[in-house]
C-alpha positions as CSV (number, residue, x, y, z in Angstrom):
1,X,-65.2,108.5,50.1
2,X,-62.7,109.1,47.3
3,X,-61.4,105.6,47.7
4,X,-64.9,104.1,47.5
5,X,-65.6,106.1,44.3
6,X,-62.3,105.3,42.6
7,X,-62.6,101.5,43.1
8,X,-65.5,101.0,40.7
9,X,-63.8,103.2,38.1
10,X,-60.7,101.1,38.4
11,X,-62.7,97.9,38.1
12,X,-64.6,99.4,35.1
13,X,-61.3,100.2,33.3
14,X,-59.9,96.8,34.1
15,X,-63.1,95.1,32.9
16,X,-63.0,97.1,29.6
17,X,-59.4,96.0,29.2
18,X,-60.4,92.4,29.6
19,X,-63.3,92.8,27.2
20,X,-60.9,94.3,24.6
21,X,-58.5,91.4,24.9
22,X,-61.3,88.9,24.6
23,X,-62.8,90.8,21.6
24,X,-59.4,91.0,19.8
25,X,-58.9,87.3,20.5
26,X,-62.3,86.4,19.2
27,X,-61.5,88.2,16.0
28,X,-58.7,85.8,15.3
29,X,-59.7,82.6,13.5
30,X,-58.7,79.2,14.7
31,X,-54.9,78.8,14.7
32,X,-55.2,76.1,11.9
33,X,-57.2,78.5,9.8
34,X,-54.7,81.3,10.7
35,X,-51.8,79.3,9.3
36,X,-53.7,78.4,6.1
37,X,-54.5,82.0,5.6
38,X,-50.9,83.0,6.3
39,X,-49.6,80.5,3.8
40,X,-52.0,81.8,1.1
41,X,-51.0,85.3,2.0
42,X,-47.3,84.5,1.5
43,X,-48.0,83.1,-2.0
44,X,-50.0,86.2,-3.0
45,X,-47.6,88.7,-1.4
46,X,-44.6,87.0,-3.0
47,X,-46.1,87.6,-6.5
48,X,-46.7,91.3,-5.7
49,X,-43.3,91.8,-4.1
50,X,-41.5,90.1,-6.9
51,X,-43.3,92.3,-9.5
52,X,-42.1,95.4,-7.7
53,X,-38.5,94.0,-7.3
54,X,-38.3,94.0,-3.5
55,X,-34.8,93.0,-2.4
56,X,-32.1,93.4,0.2
57,X,-28.3,93.3,0.2
58,X,-27.0,90.3,2.0
59,X,-24.6,91.6,4.7
60,X,-22.6,88.4,4.9
61,X,-19.2,88.3,3.3
62,X,-19.5,87.6,-0.4
63,X,-23.3,88.0,-0.2
64,X,-25.2,89.4,-3.1
65,X,-28.6,90.8,-3.6
66,X,-31.5,88.7,-2.1
67,X,-34.7,89.1,-4.1
68,X,-38.2,87.9,-3.4
69,X,-39.0,84.6,-5.2
70,X,-42.5,84.5,-6.5
71,X,-44.7,81.5,-5.8
72,X,-47.5,83.1,-7.8
73,X,-46.4,81.6,-11.1
74,X,-46.0,78.2,-12.9
75,X,-42.7,77.4,-11.2
76,X,-44.1,78.4,-7.8
77,X,-47.2,76.3,-8.2
78,X,-45.0,73.3,-9.2
79,X,-42.8,73.8,-6.1
80,X,-45.9,74.0,-3.8
81,X,-47.5,70.9,-5.3
82,X,-44.4,68.8,-5.2
83,X,-43.3,70.0,-1.7
84,X,-46.6,69.8,0.1
85,X,-46.0,66.3,1.6
86,X,-42.3,66.7,2.3
87,X,-42.9,70.1,4.0
88,X,-45.2,68.2,6.4
89,X,-43.2,65.1,7.0
90,X,-39.9,67.0,7.2
91,X,-41.2,69.5,9.8
92,X,-38.8,68.8,12.7
93,X,-41.2,69.4,15.6
94,X,-43.6,66.8,14.3
95,X,-41.5,63.7,14.8
96,X,-39.8,64.9,18.0
97,X,-43.1,65.6,19.7
98,X,-44.7,62.4,18.6
99,X,-41.8,60.3,19.8
100,X,-41.5,62.1,23.2
101,X,-45.3,61.8,23.8
102,X,-45.2,58.0,23.3
103,X,-43.1,57.8,26.5
104,X,-45.1,60.5,28.3
105,X,-48.3,58.6,27.4
106,X,-47.1,55.4,29.2
107,X,-46.2,57.4,32.3
108,X,-49.5,59.2,32.3
109,X,-51.7,56.2,31.6
110,X,-50.0,54.1,34.3
111,X,-50.8,56.8,36.9
112,X,-47.2,57.6,37.6
113,X,-47.4,61.3,36.8
114,X,-50.6,61.9,38.8
115,X,-49.3,59.9,41.8
116,X,-46.0,61.8,41.8
117,X,-47.8,65.2,41.8
118,X,-50.2,64.1,44.5
119,X,-47.4,62.8,46.6
120,X,-45.3,66.0,46.3
121,X,-48.2,68.3,47.3
122,X,-50.0,66.2,49.9
123,X,-46.9,65.2,51.8
124,X,-45.5,68.7,52.0
125,X,-45.3,70.4,55.5
126,X,-48.1,73.0,56.0
127,X,-45.5,75.7,56.1
128,X,-44.1,74.9,52.7
129,X,-47.3,73.7,51.1
130,X,-47.6,76.8,48.9
131,X,-44.0,76.3,47.6
132,X,-44.8,72.6,47.0
133,X,-47.9,73.5,45.0
134,X,-46.2,76.0,42.7
135,X,-43.2,73.8,42.3
136,X,-45.4,70.8,41.4
137,X,-47.2,73.0,38.9
138,X,-43.9,73.9,37.2
139,X,-42.7,70.3,37.1
140,X,-46.1,69.1,35.7
141,X,-45.3,71.0,32.5
142,X,-43.9,67.7,31.1
143,X,-47.6,66.6,31.0
144,X,-49.5,69.9,31.1
145,X,-53.0,68.4,31.0
146,X,-52.4,66.6,34.3
147,X,-51.3,69.9,35.8
148,X,-54.6,71.6,34.9
149,X,-56.9,68.6,35.4
150,X,-55.3,67.1,38.5
151,X,-53.1,69.6,40.3
152,X,-55.2,72.7,40.2
153,X,-58.4,71.1,41.7
154,X,-56.3,69.2,44.2
155,X,-54.5,72.3,45.4
156,X,-57.7,74.1,46.0
157,X,-59.0,71.2,48.1
158,X,-55.7,71.0,50.1
159,X,-55.8,74.7,50.9
160,X,-59.4,74.4,52.0
161,X,-58.6,71.4,54.2
162,X,-55.8,73.5,55.9
163,X,-58.3,76.3,56.6
164,X,-56.9,78.5,53.9
165,X,-58.8,80.1,51.0
166,X,-59.2,77.4,48.3
167,X,-58.9,80.0,45.5
168,X,-55.4,80.8,46.8
169,X,-54.5,77.2,46.3
170,X,-56.0,77.2,42.8
171,X,-54.1,80.4,41.9
172,X,-50.8,79.0,43.2
173,X,-51.1,75.8,41.2
174,X,-52.4,77.7,38.1
175,X,-49.5,80.1,38.2
176,X,-46.9,77.2,38.3
177,X,-48.6,75.1,35.6
178,X,-49.3,77.9,33.1
179,X,-47.3,81.1,33.9
180,X,-44.2,79.0,34.6
181,X,-45.0,76.9,31.5
182,X,-41.5,76.8,30.0
183,X,-39.5,76.3,33.2
184,X,-38.7,72.7,34.3
185,X,-36.0,70.6,35.9
186,X,-36.1,68.1,33.1
187,X,-36.2,68.5,29.3
188,X,-39.8,68.1,28.3
189,X,-41.9,67.8,25.2
190,X,-42.0,71.6,24.6
191,X,-38.2,71.8,24.3
192,X,-37.9,69.7,21.1
193,X,-41.0,71.4,19.7
194,X,-39.6,74.9,20.0
195,X,-36.1,73.9,19.1
196,X,-37.3,72.4,15.8
197,X,-39.1,75.7,14.9
198,X,-36.0,77.7,15.9
199,X,-33.7,75.6,13.8
200,X,-35.9,76.2,10.7
201,X,-35.8,79.9,11.4
202,X,-32.0,80.0,12.0
203,X,-31.5,78.1,8.7
204,X,-32.7,81.2,6.9
205,X,-29.4,82.8,7.9
206,X,-27.2,79.8,8.5
207,X,-28.3,76.6,6.6
208,X,-26.2,74.4,8.9
209,X,-27.3,75.8,12.2
210,X,-28.9,73.4,14.6
211,X,-30.7,74.1,17.9
212,X,-31.2,71.1,20.1
213,X,-33.9,70.3,22.7
214,X,-31.3,71.0,25.4
215,X,-30.7,74.6,24.1
216,X,-32.4,76.2,27.1
217,X,-32.1,73.5,29.8
218,X,-29.8,75.4,32.2
219,X,-31.8,78.6,32.1
220,X,-35.1,76.8,32.4
221,X,-33.8,74.6,35.3
222,X,-32.7,77.6,37.4
223,X,-36.0,79.4,36.4
224,X,-37.9,76.6,38.1
225,X,-36.7,77.7,41.5
226,X,-37.3,81.4,40.8
227,X,-40.9,80.7,39.6
228,X,-41.6,78.6,42.7
229,X,-40.2,81.3,45.0
230,X,-42.1,84.2,43.2
231,X,-45.3,82.2,43.1
232,X,-45.1,81.4,46.8
233,X,-44.5,85.1,47.6
234,X,-47.3,86.4,45.5
235,X,-49.7,83.8,46.9
236,X,-48.9,84.4,50.6
237,X,-48.2,88.1,50.5
238,X,-50.6,89.4,47.9
239,X,-53.3,87.1,46.7
240,X,-54.3,85.3,49.9
241,X,-54.5,88.5,52.0
242,X,-56.6,90.1,49.3
243,X,-59.0,87.1,49.2
244,X,-59.5,87.3,53.0
245,X,-61.1,84.6,55.1
246,X,-63.1,82.0,53.1
247,X,-66.8,81.8,53.6
248,X,-68.1,78.4,52.8
249,X,-71.5,79.9,51.9
250,X,-69.8,81.2,48.7
251,X,-69.4,77.6,47.4
252,X,-71.6,76.1,44.8
253,X,-71.0,72.6,46.0
254,X,-71.1,70.7,49.3
255,X,-67.5,71.0,50.5
256,X,-68.1,68.4,53.2
257,X,-68.2,65.7,50.4
258,X,-64.8,66.6,49.1
259,X,-62.2,64.0,49.9
260,X,-58.5,64.1,49.4
261,X,-57.3,60.7,48.6
262,X,-53.9,60.0,50.1
263,X,-51.4,57.7,48.3
264,X,-52.2,54.1,48.9
265,X,-49.5,51.6,49.9
266,X,-49.4,50.1,46.5
267,X,-49.0,53.6,44.9
268,X,-46.1,54.3,47.2
269,X,-44.4,51.1,46.2
270,X,-45.0,52.0,42.6
271,X,-43.4,55.4,43.1
272,X,-40.4,53.8,44.8
273,X,-40.0,51.3,41.9
274,X,-40.3,54.0,39.3
275,X,-37.8,56.2,41.2
276,X,-35.3,53.4,41.3
277,X,-35.7,52.6,37.6
278,X,-35.2,56.3,36.8
279,X,-32.0,56.4,38.8
280,X,-30.7,53.3,37.1
281,X,-31.5,54.8,33.7
282,X,-29.7,58.0,34.7
283,X,-26.6,56.0,35.8
284,X,-26.5,54.1,32.5
285,X,-26.8,57.3,30.5
286,X,-24.1,58.9,32.6
287,X,-21.7,56.1,31.7
288,X,-22.3,56.8,28.0
289,X,-21.7,60.5,28.2
290,X,-19.6,61.5,31.2
291,X,-16.3,59.6,30.7
292,X,-14.1,60.8,27.8
293,X,-14.6,57.3,26.2
294,X,-18.4,57.5,26.5
295,X,-19.9,55.9,23.4
296,X,-22.5,58.7,23.0
297,X,-19.9,61.5,22.8
298,X,-19.1,63.0,19.5
299,X,-17.3,60.3,17.5
300,X,-14.7,62.7,16.0
301,X,-14.1,65.4,18.6
302,X,-15.1,63.4,21.8
303,X,-17.0,66.5,22.9
304,X,-20.6,66.6,24.3
305,X,-21.5,69.4,21.8
306,X,-23.0,67.9,18.7
307,X,-22.8,64.4,20.2
308,X,-25.3,61.6,19.4
309,X,-26.5,62.0,23.0
310,X,-27.7,65.6,22.5
311,X,-28.9,65.1,18.9
312,X,-30.9,62.0,20.1
313,X,-32.2,63.6,23.3
314,X,-35.8,62.9,22.3
315,X,-35.1,59.2,22.4
316,X,-33.9,59.5,25.9
317,X,-37.0,61.6,26.9
318,X,-39.1,58.7,25.6
319,X,-37.1,56.1,27.5
320,X,-37.0,58.0,30.8
321,X,-40.8,58.4,30.8
322,X,-41.7,55.0,29.3
323,X,-39.6,52.7,31.5
324,X,-40.5,54.2,35.0
325,X,-44.1,54.6,33.8
326,X,-44.2,50.9,32.9
327,X,-42.5,49.9,36.2
328,X,-45.1,51.9,38.2
329,X,-47.9,50.4,36.2
330,X,-46.6,46.9,36.6
331,X,-46.3,47.3,40.4
332,X,-49.8,48.8,40.7
333,X,-51.3,46.2,38.4
334,X,-52.4,48.9,35.9
335,X,-50.2,47.5,33.2
336,X,-50.2,43.7,33.1
337,X,-49.1,43.0,29.5
338,X,-47.7,44.6,26.3
339,X,-51.3,45.3,25.3
340,X,-51.6,47.8,28.1
341,X,-48.4,49.6,27.0
342,X,-49.6,49.7,23.4
343,X,-53.0,51.0,24.5
344,X,-51.3,53.8,26.5
345,X,-49.1,54.9,23.5
346,X,-52.1,54.7,21.2
347,X,-54.2,56.8,23.5
348,X,-51.5,59.5,23.7
349,X,-51.4,59.6,19.9
350,X,-55.2,59.8,19.6
351,X,-55.1,63.1,21.5
352,X,-52.8,64.7,18.9
353,X,-55.3,64.9,16.0
354,X,-55.7,68.7,16.3
355,X,-51.9,69.2,16.7
356,X,-51.1,67.1,13.6
357,X,-53.5,69.1,11.5
358,X,-52.1,72.4,12.8
359,X,-48.5,71.2,12.0
360,X,-49.5,70.4,8.4
361,X,-50.5,74.0,7.7
362,X,-47.8,75.5,9.9
363,X,-45.2,73.5,8.0
364,X,-46.5,74.9,4.7
365,X,-46.4,78.5,6.0
366,X,-42.8,78.1,7.3
367,X,-41.7,76.5,4.0
368,X,-43.4,79.1,1.8
369,X,-41.9,81.9,3.9
370,X,-38.4,80.4,3.4
371,X,-38.8,79.8,-0.3
372,X,-39.9,83.4,-1.0
373,X,-36.9,84.9,0.9
374,X,-39.3,87.0,2.9
375,X,-37.7,85.8,6.1
376,X,-34.2,86.8,5.1
377,X,-35.3,90.2,3.6
378,X,-37.4,91.1,6.7
379,X,-34.5,90.1,9.0
380,X,-32.0,92.2,7.1
381,X,-34.3,95.2,6.9
382,X,-35.2,94.8,10.6
383,X,-31.6,94.4,11.7
384,X,-30.6,97.5,9.7
385,X,-33.3,99.5,11.4
386,X,-32.2,98.3,14.9
387,X,-28.7,99.3,14.0
388,X,-29.8,102.7,12.8
389,X,-31.7,103.5,16.0
390,X,-28.9,102.1,18.1
391,X,-31.0,99.3,19.6
392,X,-28.6,96.4,19.3
393,X,-27.6,95.9,22.9
394,X,-29.3,93.5,25.4
395,X,-32.1,96.1,25.8
396,X,-33.6,94.8,22.5
397,X,-34.7,91.8,24.4
398,X,-37.0,93.9,26.7
399,X,-39.1,94.9,23.7
400,X,-39.0,91.3,22.4
401,X,-40.2,89.8,25.6
402,X,-43.0,92.4,26.0
403,X,-44.1,91.8,22.4
404,X,-44.2,88.0,22.9
405,X,-46.2,88.5,26.1
406,X,-48.7,90.8,24.4
407,X,-49.2,88.5,21.3
408,X,-49.7,85.6,23.8
409,X,-52.8,87.3,25.1
410,X,-54.5,86.6,21.8
411,X,-52.6,83.6,20.5
412,X,-52.1,81.2,23.4
413,X,-50.5,78.3,21.6
414,X,-46.7,78.3,22.2
415,X,-46.0,76.4,19.0
416,X,-48.4,78.5,16.9
417,X,-47.0,81.8,18.1
418,X,-43.4,80.7,17.7
419,X,-44.0,79.3,14.2
420,X,-45.3,82.7,13.1
421,X,-42.8,85.0,14.8
422,X,-39.6,82.8,14.7
423,X,-39.0,83.2,11.0
424,X,-38.8,86.9,11.4
425,X,-37.2,87.6,14.8
426,X,-34.7,84.7,15.0
427,X,-32.9,85.8,11.7
428,X,-33.2,89.5,12.6
429,X,-31.6,89.1,16.1
430,X,-29.0,86.8,14.6
431,X,-27.9,89.5,12.3
432,X,-27.2,91.9,15.1
433,X,-25.2,89.2,16.9
434,X,-27.4,87.0,19.2
435,X,-27.5,83.2,19.1
436,X,-30.8,81.5,18.3
437,X,-30.7,79.7,21.7
438,X,-30.8,83.0,23.6
439,X,-33.5,84.3,21.4
440,X,-35.6,81.3,22.1
441,X,-35.1,81.5,25.8
442,X,-36.3,85.1,25.8
443,X,-39.4,84.1,23.7
444,X,-40.3,81.5,26.3
445,X,-40.5,84.1,29.0
446,X,-43.0,86.2,27.1
447,X,-44.9,83.2,25.9
448,X,-45.4,81.9,29.5
449,X,-46.2,84.8,31.8
450,X,-49.5,86.0,30.3
451,X,-51.0,82.5,29.9
452,X,-52.9,82.9,33.2
453,X,-54.6,86.3,32.3
454,X,-56.0,85.6,28.8
455,X,-59.4,84.0,28.2
456,X,-57.8,82.7,25.0
457,X,-55.8,80.1,26.9
458,X,-57.3,76.7,26.1
459,X,-57.7,75.6,29.8
460,X,-58.9,79.0,31.0
461,X,-62.5,77.8,30.9
462,X,-61.7,74.7,33.0
463,X,-59.9,76.7,35.6
464,X,-62.9,79.1,35.8
465,X,-65.2,76.1,36.3
466,X,-63.1,74.8,39.2
467,X,-63.0,78.2,40.8
468,X,-66.8,78.4,40.5
469,X,-67.1,75.4,42.9
470,X,-65.7,77.7,45.7
471,X,-67.1,81.0,44.6
472,X,-70.4,80.6,42.7
473,X,-70.5,84.1,41.4
474,X,-66.9,84.3,40.1
475,X,-66.4,85.7,36.6
476,X,-63.6,86.0,34.1
477,X,-62.7,89.5,35.4
478,X,-62.3,88.2,39.0
479,X,-60.2,85.3,38.0
480,X,-57.9,87.4,35.8
481,X,-57.6,90.1,38.5
482,X,-56.5,87.3,40.9
483,X,-53.9,86.0,38.5
484,X,-52.6,89.4,37.4
485,X,-50.1,89.9,40.2
486,X,-48.4,86.6,39.2
487,X,-48.1,87.7,35.6
488,X,-46.5,91.0,36.6
489,X,-44.2,89.5,39.1
490,X,-43.1,86.6,36.8
491,X,-42.6,89.0,33.9
492,X,-40.3,91.3,36.0
493,X,-38.5,88.6,37.9
494,X,-38.0,86.2,35.0
495,X,-36.7,89.0,32.7
496,X,-34.3,90.2,35.4
497,X,-33.0,86.6,35.8
498,X,-32.6,86.4,32.0
499,X,-30.4,89.6,31.9
500,X,-28.4,88.6,34.9
501,X,-27.9,85.0,33.8
502,X,-27.0,85.7,30.2
503,X,-25.4,89.2,30.1
504,X,-24.2,89.9,33.7
505,X,-22.9,86.5,34.5
506,X,-22.2,85.3,31.0
507,X,-23.8,81.9,31.7
508,X,-25.0,79.7,28.8
509,X,-28.8,79.2,28.6
510,X,-28.3,75.5,27.7
511,X,-25.8,72.8,27.0
512,X,-23.0,74.2,24.8
513,X,-25.4,77.1,23.9
514,X,-23.6,80.3,22.8
515,X,-24.9,83.7,23.7
516,X,-23.7,85.5,20.6
517,X,-23.9,84.4,16.9
518,X,-20.8,84.7,14.8
519,X,-21.2,83.8,11.1
């Protein structure tokens, strides 16, 4: 009796929590509007802070007093007007993302990425199909739209065809695609995007500091296997038993009409050709970087660190997607001429209109924040506070990850959230001794794990629509309750891996990535 009475109360409290999250998220304006307002607020606040003489003592050797520079005067207006265009064009993530997506666009338009995901999931043994689904979801992050649009519906269909609950398949795929967003075996488009923002933030403390796209590769690669294992465990031990046996009467569509299209012979030939071209490209790149005489090593030191290979990694992302994509398209007769390749690249660019507008305003905010010295002053004051309360050890990252996970409930865009928080937290944590690469890796955990439980996530509505095919009365609360165990497990497990990898084992999070920052 007690259990029956407590269950509605728990559901009521959980529903109220979800309603609060949705209400808070709806209070926020569009991210583009948010950045415009932030940029305007920085200008006004700089005038007020300068008037009251806000400053901080630079802790670096030979450092003087850092004062707020006002933009709310004639000199500030002149700097804003003359820097508006260069702030935009010089914003590092803009060019890197555009170049990388040119290659991804070819691979996507040719059908390579879709076929690779279908092949991985549909050819998996029934005993490991859950693992294959989650793993495919994580790998699909290189082209996240395909993960949501192709893999999530496909996984629900596959689970149903195996006599399992289709919502368990949907949940497994959704957890890999979205909650495991930053993890991947390869360097994807999100890596240069975040690295560019981190570099800008680190330059507030060290003008010469550079964070490359490979900065978190090692940690994100090992995270792929952890996310896949945790996602499989949660699906089979928690979510699927809770869902119980599926009743086809709950569906809103005729499930008998669902057909899972296996890979055709020509698609299989295309995948083989694309795989061989990828291996050939890998071998060629290895020759340029592995031997000591490799032409893409650092021309002066001969090292990999700071080499043209690492600084030009975006070009290689473009090549390793574009060439296998073209080979696959050529074999499957999807791409017959250069016109088809050009159309594929053009189509990928046409989807970035919103992103380009967002970058324009984000670039202004980041530039204004740096010009005013707000970032340096906040970082110094924050670092001093952490030192005073004794929170300078690795435990500071627990609070940082939790904060990022909470903010992500209301601001789902990885680039938008990092563009706002990086100028404050990267310099702050650098001043207490941690390298930007490690700070960025911790951020990526918090930014990923709560994607699947916030209605503010851009693809949440799509996932809910797919789920409604199999359970016609499903609501936001039911979907979030289904995904919540994944968020909790990923947050705990991924955070533990971070501390073990970085601080217990002393392993670098990426290629030549330091753990600690020394001025």
